[in-house]
Every structure is written in structure tokens, then in C-alpha cells.
N, C-alpha and C positions, 0 to 999 in steps of 0.2 A: 504494500500500500504506500503510495506517495504521500508524505506528510503534508498537512495544510501549510506548514511553514515554507514549503517549496512550491506553492501553487503558482507564483508568478513566473517561476522558471518553467513550469510544466505547461502553462497555458498562455505565456506572455499575454349586519355588523353588530359586531358583537363585542362588548367590552368585558367579557368574562375572561379572567386571567387564565392563561394557558398553564398546563401542568408543568411544574418545575423539572429541570433536567436532573439527572441522577446525582450530580454534585451537590454538597450541602452548603457551600460557600462559607464554611467556618462558623456556622451557627447551628445549635441543636434545637432551636425554636422553629417549629413549623410556621407559627404566626409571623415571626420576623421575616422568614424566608418568603412567605406569601406577599408581604408588603414590599419586599425587595423586588420580586418579580413584577408586582403590580406597577411599581414605579417605572421600571424599564418599559413595560407595555404602554403606559400613559405617555411617556416622553417620546418613544421611538415610533410607535404606531399612530398616535393620535395628536401629538404636539401639545400635550397638556403639561407644560412645564411646571406650573404652580401646583397642580395635583400630584405630579411626580415627586416634587420636593416634599410634600406632605407625607407621601408614602415612604420615601427613604428615611425621613425623620422618625416616622412611626416605627419602622423596622429597628432602628437603633435605640429607640425608647423602650421597646419590648426587650431587646437584648443589648445592654450597654457594652458588651464585649464583642459585638459583631463588627470586626475591623473592616472587612470588605464593605459592609453596609455604610460604615463611617466614611469610607473613601468616596462613596456616591453622594453623601451629604456634602462633602467638601467640594466635589466637582460641580455641584449645582448651586452652592451657596453664593450669594452676592457679597458677602462680608469678607473682606481680606483678613480681618482679625480672626474670625472664626476659622477660615481656611488655614491660616498659619498655625493656629492651635491644633487643629485636626492633623495637619501635616506632621507636626512634632510628635503627636501621639501615634500616628500610623508608622512613622519611621522607627519609633522606639519599641513598637509592639509587633512589627511585621514578622518576627521570628515565631510568634504564636500561631501564625497561619501555616497550614500544611503546604507541601511542595506545589500541588496543583493550584491552590489559591494564590500562592505567591507569584505564579506566572501572570495572573491578571492584575494582582495588586501592584506589582512593580510598574506596570504600564499606567494604571490609574494614578499612582503616586507621582510619576513623571508629569502627568497632565496637571496635577495639583501644583507641583513645583513651578511649572511653566506659567500657570495662571497667576500665582503669587508673585513671580518675578515681574511679569508684565504690569501688574497692578502697583508695583513698587517703582515703576519707571525704569526697570532693568530688563529689557526684552531678552529672552533666551538666546544664547549664542548659536551660530550655525552648527557648531559641534554638538551642542546639547540637543538641538532639534534633529540632527541626523541620527544621533544615538537613540533618541526617543522613537523615531520611525523604525529603525532596525529592530529595536526591542519589541515594539508592538507587533510587527510582522512575525518575528521569531516566537515570542511568548504566546500570542493568541493562537498561532498555528499549532504550537505544541499542546496547548490546552484543548483545542478542538480535535486533535488526534485522539485524546482521551475521552472527550465529551462532545462528539460531533453534533448532537441534538441541541446543544445550548444555543438558543435562538439569538440572544442579544449580544453574546460574545462574537457569534458569527456576524452579526450586524456591524459591530465595531471593527471586526477584522476586514470586512468589505470596505468600510469607510477608510481604513488605513491603506488598503490596496489602492483605493482611488487616490488618496493623497500622495502616495509614494510612486505608483506606477501608472496612474492615469485612469480615465474613465473607461476605456476599452477593456483593460484588465479586470476592473471591478465588475463590469457588465458581464464578462465571460464567467467570472466566479459565480454570479447570481444565476446564470443560465445553467451551469454545469455542476455546481458543488453544493447545492442546498439539499437537505433531506426532504422527504415528502411532507413532513409537518411544517418545515420552514417555508415551503412554497405557498402555504396558506396564510402566511403572516403578512399583514398589510405593509409593514416597513419595506419589504423587499420589492413589492410592486411600486411603491412610492419612490424608492431609491433608483430603481431601474428607469423610471420615467425621468428623473432628474439627470441621470447619466446620459440617457438618449438625447435630452435637450442640450446638454453640454457638447455632445458629439454632432449636433445639428440635425438629429433625426426627430424633427418636431412633430410630424404626423404620428409617429409611434409614441412619442412622449405624451401627446395629448390623448391618444387612445388609452395608454396606461393610466394617465391621470383620471380619466373617466372610470376605468376599472377600479382604481383606488377609492374614488368617491363612492362607487357602488358598494364596495366592501365595507366601508365605514357606515354607510346608510344612516348618517346622522349629520345634519347641517351644523351642529354645535361643535364639531371637531375641528380645531384650527389647522391641522396639518394639510388638509386638502387645499385650503386657500393659500398656504405657503407654497405648495407645489405649483399651483396654477400661476402664482406670482413669479416664481422662478422661470417657468416656461415662457410666460408672456414677456418677462424682462429680456430673455434671450431673443425673442422674436422682435423686440423693439416696440412692443405694444405697451408703452409705459403707463397709460391711463388704466388699462385693464390690470396691469401688474399692481399699480397703486391701490386700486379698489380691493383686490384680493388680499394684499398684505395688510391693509388697514383692517379688513374684516378679521383676519387671523389675530391681530393684536387687540381688537375689540373683544374677542372671545377669551384671549389669554395674554394680558399685558406682560407677563413674565417670559414670553417666548423670545429668547435672546437671538436666535437665528433670524426670526421674522423682524426683530427690531433692527438688526444690522442691515437686512435687505431693504427695509423701508427707508433707512437713511440714504442708501445708494440710489434707490428709485427717486426719492424726492429731490436729491441733489441733481440727478440727470434731468428731471423735469424742470428744475430751476434754471438749467443751462440752455434750455430750448428757446 
């Protein structure tokens, strides 16, 4: 079997939380693990950043020793002070997490470190970012070799493939490397649409966006509007993009990706 870590070389609606993967994420609490998975689903499938933060915080409230859960709180927190405190705790307690958990925790910790550096006005160095990219591909790949059904680590892995090797590699990974259960997850339909838009395949991207909207079957989910905003932005339909991103932020003002996209769209509209 070719390991997930080498995928780039090999290939150059329902809001019910899905069943957890076999791994326990370092908590013995089923309730904490449920909220952990719920948070992933909320943010990745539906774009519900505010609800996801509540879920991650609930997970660590239930189990204060849930170190991987605390890394997700740190990643979503808007408070530099809180993130710094959590970074110190995670760094000092990472040895408490088993070998499989450390594969993902190491990457999450690098993300937290990068966020904290940026918020202190010290952007991460090229060497830091290159190391973080290599670590993400290697560690997530190794974790997925052990737990291939883990939906949201697979999602993160695809996002890192996109960042490191480009949209085409990430799109091939979605087409060829998902399990049967993962193919039913809205995130991958949504992300494939975004990748196709980046590649200029706008007809396919719009068809997939329609499919994603049908899967959600709920006009109150922000992520469908973020996706349409991305596609319309790529097409140069800035008014349509603005309307969709504004709708997403009306539904969840805490959606950081939508907030950044809106800033770009409004700046471009102001330049016309």
C-alpha cells in the first residue's frame, strides 16, 4: 500500500454528527469526543465558525485534559493571550498524547505558533513555513495510513496538498483517495468546487456548488454562500460575489475566511 504521505508523488442535509473514527484523540470521554467531532463538522461542512468554537470549548470543558481538543480551541480563538497560554500548555503536555495523536498535534501546534507570531507582528519565516508544510504532509499522511476513515484529518490533508502542490493535486486526491463514507461528506464537494474554480473550470465548479447546496438543504448554512462568492469572484462577477459573502457573514459574523474574502471583494469594487 502506498502511504498517504507519498500521495503527491504517486498522483502528482443533515446536521447529524457522523460516527467518530476509531481513534480516541486522547480522551476517554465519549461526550468530549462527540463535541470535538461536532465542531469539525460545523466549521468544515457548514461554515458555522461560532458554533464550532462553542463545540470545541465544550469538549475541553467536559475533559480538561483533552490536549488535542485544546489545540482546536487555540486554533479558533480570536484572543492572542488565550492562544499563547494554550500554546504553552500544549507544548508542555504534548508528551501525554500517544504517538498517533502527536502526528496531528504537532501540525496543529505549528499552526498555533504561526498565528501567534503573526498577531505579535512577527510573521513566520520562510523556513518555518516550509517546515510546517512538510510536517503537515508527512504527519497527516502517516496518521491517515493508520486511520484512513478520519474525515476531517483527510480534509486538512487535502487542504495542505492544495497549499503545497496546487489545486490539481488536491483535486486528484479528492477524486481518487476518499473512502466511501468520505465521498458523502459535504466538505469534499464544496472543496472540489473551489479547486475547479481556481483551475478555471467554472461550469463544473458551479455544478458542484449546486450539488453542495442541495446536500446542505438549509439556507441558514453560511458555507454555500462563501463558495458561491469564491466562484463569482473568480468569474469577475463582483456584485454577485459581494451579495453572497455578505449573506454568509450575516449568518455567521465569526467566519474568518468569509471576512477576508469580503475585504478583497469590497476593495476591488472600490477600485472600479
